[in-house]
C-alpha positions as CSV (number, residue, x, y, z in Angstrom):
1,M,83.3,-42.6,14.5
2,G,83.3,-40.6,17.7
3,R,80.0,-39.0,16.9
4,I,78.4,-42.4,16.3
5,F,79.7,-43.7,19.6
6,E,78.3,-40.6,21.4
7,K,74.9,-41.1,19.8
8,R,74.9,-44.8,20.8
9,K,76.0,-43.9,24.3
10,H,73.2,-41.3,24.6
11,K,70.6,-43.8,23.5
12,M,71.9,-46.4,26.0
13,F,71.8,-43.9,28.9
14,A,68.3,-42.8,27.8
15,R,67.1,-46.4,27.7
16,Y,68.6,-47.1,31.2
17,A,67.0,-43.9,32.5
18,K,63.6,-45.0,31.3
19,M,64.1,-48.4,32.8
20,S,65.1,-46.9,36.1
21,Q,61.9,-44.7,36.1
22,A,59.8,-47.7,35.3
23,F,61.4,-49.7,38.2
24,T,60.9,-46.9,40.6
25,K,57.2,-46.6,39.8
26,I,56.6,-50.3,40.0
27,G,58.4,-50.3,43.4
28,K,55.8,-47.8,44.6
29,E,53.0,-49.9,43.3
30,I,54.4,-52.9,45.1
31,A,54.6,-50.9,48.3
32,I,50.9,-50.0,48.1
33,A,49.9,-53.6,47.2
34,V,51.8,-55.0,50.2
35,K,50.2,-52.4,52.5
36,I,46.7,-53.4,51.3
37,G,47.0,-57.1,50.9
38,G,50.2,-58.4,52.5
39,A,53.6,-59.5,51.3
40,D,52.7,-63.0,50.1
41,P,51.9,-63.0,46.4
42,D,49.9,-66.3,46.8
43,G,47.4,-64.5,48.9
44,N,47.6,-61.1,47.3
45,S,46.2,-61.0,43.7
46,R,47.0,-57.3,43.2
47,L,50.7,-58.0,44.1
48,R,50.8,-61.0,41.7
49,A,49.5,-58.7,38.9
50,I,52.2,-56.1,39.6
51,I,54.9,-58.7,39.7
52,A,53.8,-60.0,36.3
53,N,53.9,-56.4,35.0
54,A,57.4,-56.0,36.5
55,K,58.7,-59.0,34.7
56,S,57.2,-57.8,31.4
57,V,59.6,-54.8,31.6
58,N,62.5,-57.0,32.6
59,M,62.7,-55.8,36.3
60,P,65.1,-58.2,38.0
61,K,63.7,-60.6,40.5
62,A,66.2,-59.2,43.1
63,N,64.6,-55.8,42.7
64,I,61.1,-57.1,43.0
65,D,62.0,-59.1,46.1
66,A,63.8,-56.1,47.6
67,A,60.7,-53.9,47.0
68,I,58.4,-56.4,48.7
69,H,60.8,-56.7,51.6
70,R,61.1,-53.0,52.1
71,A,57.3,-52.6,52.1
72,S,56.7,-55.5,54.5
73,T,59.3,-54.3,57.0
74,K,58.1,-50.7,56.6
75,S,61.6,-49.5,55.9
76,D,60.0,-47.5,53.1
77,K,57.9,-44.4,53.9
78,E,54.1,-45.0,53.8
79,M,52.8,-44.7,50.3
80,E,49.4,-43.3,49.3
81,E,47.4,-43.7,46.0
82,I,46.0,-40.4,44.9
83,A,44.3,-39.6,41.5
84,Y,44.4,-36.0,40.4
85,E,42.3,-34.4,37.6
86,G,43.0,-31.5,35.3
87,K,42.7,-30.0,31.8
88,G,45.8,-30.3,29.6
89,P,46.7,-27.8,26.9
90,H,43.8,-27.2,24.4
91,G,41.2,-28.6,26.8
92,V,42.2,-32.3,26.9
93,A,40.8,-34.0,30.0
94,I,43.4,-35.8,32.0
95,I,43.5,-38.0,35.1
96,I,46.9,-38.5,36.8
97,E,47.3,-41.5,39.1
98,T,50.1,-41.2,41.6
99,A,51.8,-43.2,44.3
100,T,53.4,-40.8,46.8
101,D,54.8,-40.5,50.3
102,N,54.4,-36.7,50.2
103,P,51.1,-35.5,48.6
104,T,52.2,-31.8,49.2
105,R,55.2,-32.3,47.0
106,T,53.3,-34.3,44.4
107,I,50.5,-31.7,43.9
108,A,53.0,-28.9,43.8
109,N,54.9,-30.7,41.0
110,L,51.8,-31.5,39.1
111,R,50.7,-27.9,39.2
112,A,54.1,-26.8,37.9
113,H,53.9,-29.3,35.0
114,M,50.4,-28.0,34.1
115,N,51.3,-24.3,34.4
116,K,54.4,-24.6,32.3
117,T,52.5,-26.4,29.5
118,G,49.2,-24.5,29.4
119,G,47.1,-26.8,31.5
120,Q,45.4,-26.5,34.9
121,M,44.6,-28.7,37.8
122,L,40.9,-29.2,38.7
123,N,39.0,-30.3,41.8
124,S,38.6,-34.0,42.4
125,G,35.4,-35.3,40.7
126,S,35.5,-32.7,38.0
127,L,36.3,-35.1,35.2
128,D,36.0,-38.6,36.6
129,F,32.6,-39.0,34.9
130,L,34.4,-38.7,31.5
131,F,36.2,-42.0,32.1
132,E,35.2,-45.6,32.8
133,R,37.4,-48.0,34.7
134,K,38.2,-51.3,33.0
135,G,40.5,-54.2,33.7
136,I,42.9,-55.1,30.9
137,F,44.8,-58.4,30.7
138,I,47.4,-59.4,28.1
139,I,48.0,-63.1,27.6
140,P,49.9,-65.2,24.9
141,M,47.7,-66.6,22.1
142,A,49.7,-69.8,21.9
143,G,47.9,-72.9,23.1
144,I,44.5,-71.3,23.5
145,D,41.4,-72.8,21.9
146,L,39.7,-69.5,21.0
147,E,36.1,-70.7,20.7
148,N,36.0,-72.5,24.0
149,F,38.1,-69.9,25.7
150,E,35.7,-67.1,24.8
151,L,32.7,-69.0,26.0
152,E,34.4,-69.7,29.3
153,M,35.7,-66.2,29.9
154,I,32.3,-64.6,29.4
155,D,31.3,-66.1,32.7
156,Y,34.1,-64.2,34.3
157,G,33.1,-60.8,33.0
158,M,34.9,-60.7,29.6
159,E,33.5,-57.8,27.6
160,D,36.0,-57.8,24.7
161,L,38.8,-60.0,23.3
162,E,41.1,-58.8,20.5
163,E,44.6,-59.5,19.1
164,D,47.4,-57.0,19.6
165,G,49.3,-58.0,16.5
166,E,52.2,-59.4,18.5
167,G,51.0,-62.8,19.3
168,N,48.8,-61.8,22.3
169,Y,45.2,-61.5,23.3
170,I,43.9,-58.4,25.0
171,I,41.0,-59.1,27.4
172,T,38.8,-56.3,28.7
173,V,36.6,-56.7,31.8
174,P,34.6,-54.3,34.0
175,F,36.6,-52.9,37.0
176,T,34.6,-55.0,39.4
177,E,35.5,-58.2,37.6
178,F,39.3,-57.7,37.6
179,G,39.9,-60.2,40.5
180,A,37.5,-62.8,39.0
181,M,39.2,-62.7,35.6
182,Q,42.7,-62.8,37.2
183,K,41.8,-65.9,39.2
184,A,40.1,-67.6,36.2
185,L,43.3,-67.2,34.1
186,E,45.6,-68.3,37.0
187,D,43.4,-71.4,37.7
188,R,43.8,-72.4,34.0
189,K,47.6,-71.9,34.2
190,I,47.4,-69.2,31.6
191,E,50.3,-66.8,31.7
192,I,49.4,-63.2,32.4
193,T,52.1,-61.0,30.8
194,N,50.4,-57.8,31.9
195,A,47.4,-56.8,33.9
196,Q,46.2,-53.3,34.6
197,L,43.2,-51.2,35.7
198,Q,42.7,-48.5,33.1
199,R,40.5,-45.4,32.8
200,L,39.1,-45.3,29.3
201,P,37.3,-42.2,28.0
202,T,33.5,-42.6,27.7
203,S,32.6,-39.5,25.6
204,T,33.7,-37.9,22.4
205,L,37.5,-37.8,22.1
206,V,39.3,-34.5,21.6
207,E,41.0,-33.9,18.2
208,L,44.0,-31.7,18.0
209,N,46.2,-30.6,15.0
210,D,49.9,-31.5,14.9
211,E,51.0,-28.3,16.6
212,Q,48.5,-28.7,19.4
213,Q,49.4,-32.4,19.9
214,E,53.0,-31.3,20.3
215,D,51.9,-29.0,23.1
216,F,50.1,-31.8,24.8
217,G,53.1,-34.1,24.3
218,K,55.3,-31.7,26.3
219,L,53.0,-32.2,29.3
220,L,53.0,-36.0,28.9
221,D,56.8,-35.9,28.8
222,R,57.0,-34.0,32.0
223,L,54.5,-36.3,33.7
224,D,56.4,-39.4,32.4
225,E,59.6,-38.1,34.1
226,D,57.8,-37.5,37.5
227,E,58.6,-40.4,39.8
228,D,55.3,-39.9,41.7
229,V,53.2,-40.4,38.6
230,V,52.2,-44.0,38.0
231,N,49.6,-43.7,35.1
232,V,48.2,-40.9,33.0
233,W,44.8,-41.2,31.2
234,H,43.3,-38.7,28.8
235,N,40.7,-38.2,26.1
236,L,42.9,-37.1,23.2
237,K,42.0,-39.0,20.0
């Protein structure tokens, strides 16, 4: 019985640790959004999207409001968005998006993650051509007339619409049409459960065997635990 309790307790602590990491990273994204577009979500589309994402991972409203307040009163340190490029183990191309108040610390940590897992950091621009930036929106399927919706959304840059198998539609738009699509959905009172700018690989994906994938997974685990890292994109199949 004691062993079962310990396992449950470990799982609970791990879940809370993951949640805490997610909240910390969202807090940094909020700080950058406020710095760029102000603290009023009504006039800051990027901030609105981040708030929707925060709600999708059950971040409490009090935490969201506190992050906005800190950013608007500048009680937080100034945050910067920096994307780094590198090769992971077995030649997998990787782009690491960060939000940091100390780039020197961030790059040192990223180099350590790479060195300890068989990867290497590269100069900016070395791999960016391998990826294409896209806007991704997730919305509930309920109440949507699919035929009319598709025809309307094409005018706002929609390139692809698919189901996620969990009762949602996934909309893909070019990077440049992210704001237009967000406004079109908001104007129609369609709930946006998640909105994100992603970097999708444009060339042939790298295939690894199980052992090699495990090596690459060790790097991803280290990056996931780094509080400066916001997103990681790669071309592993």
